[in-house]
N, C-alpha and C positions, 0 to 999 in steps of 0.2 A: 258200163262202169268206166271203161277206158276213155270214152268220149267225155264223161263228166270230169275226169282227172285232167284231160287236155284243156277243157274249158276253164277249169279253175286255175291251171298253170298260165293260160293265156291271160286271164283276168289279172292274176298276180303280176305278170310281166307288164301289162298295160298300166297298172297302178304304180309300179316301180318306175317305169319310164316317165309317167306324168310327174311323179314326185321329183325325179332327177331334173327334168326340164324346168320345173318351177324353181329349183335351187339355182340352176344355171341362169335363169332369167333374173333372179334376185342379185346374183353376183355380177351379171352384166350391167345392171342398173347402178350398182355400187361402183363398178369400175368406170362407168361413164361419168358418174358424179365426181370421182377422183380426178378425171381428166379436166372437167369443168373447174374444179377447185384449183388445180395447178395453173390453168390459164388465167383465172381471176387473180391468183396470188402473184403470178408473173407480171401481170399488168399493174397491180398495186405496188409491187416492188419497183418496177421501171418508172412509174409515175411518182414515186416517193410518197405514196398515200399512207400517211401515218394513222389515219382514222380507219383503215381497213381492218376488219376482224379476221385474224388468221386462225381462229379456233377450229374451224372445220379441217384445215390443213394439219393442225397439230393433232386432232383426233385421228386422222389417217396415219400420221406419223407414229402414233402410239398403238395403232392396231397392228398386230403381228403379221397379218396378211399383206399389209401394204407398207409397213415401216421401211423395209429395205428400198423400195421404189422411191418413197418420199425422201429418204435420206440421200439416196444417190442423186436425185434431182436437185436437192439443196446444195450438196457438195459440188455438183457440176456447175450450177449457177454461180456459186462462190468462186470456183476456179476461173471461170470466165471473167468475173469482176477483178480478181487478183491480177490476171494477165493485163486487163485494161488499165488498172491502176499502175502497174509496172511500166507500161508504155507511156502513159501520160498521167500525171497526178491529177486525176479528175475527182473533184469534191463530191459530185453526185454518185460516182461509182463507190466512193468510200461510204457514203450514206446507205447505198443499196447493200453493200457488203455487211454493214453493221446490222441492218434489218435481218439479213439471212443468218448472220452469226447468232442473233437473239433467238431466231426460230430454231436453229440447231440446238442451242443450249436448252430451250424450253422442252424440246422433245427428249434430249438426253437426260434431263433432270427428273422427268416424270417416271 
């Protein structure tokens, strides 16, 4: 009887461990996607690519699990551009700042 209980408990632990590892794998994939989206977005902003679709970035910005990270990244990029604009009135930096301001506004208004 005790052996049966131990086997059932071991089976339950294995099932729980498997379920937890699958959740962690799913989160890892989502986090990797976020990193890829941030890199793509940064390239689009630096190249002033107005045709780039920022919807995936905005989705991450609206997801409560990732919103603080996305917002912090946007504010950090904006602060870098503000410093650059203050040092030299760069028209491209102003356009980049405008894109970032629009992204922040879209996330804030949702």
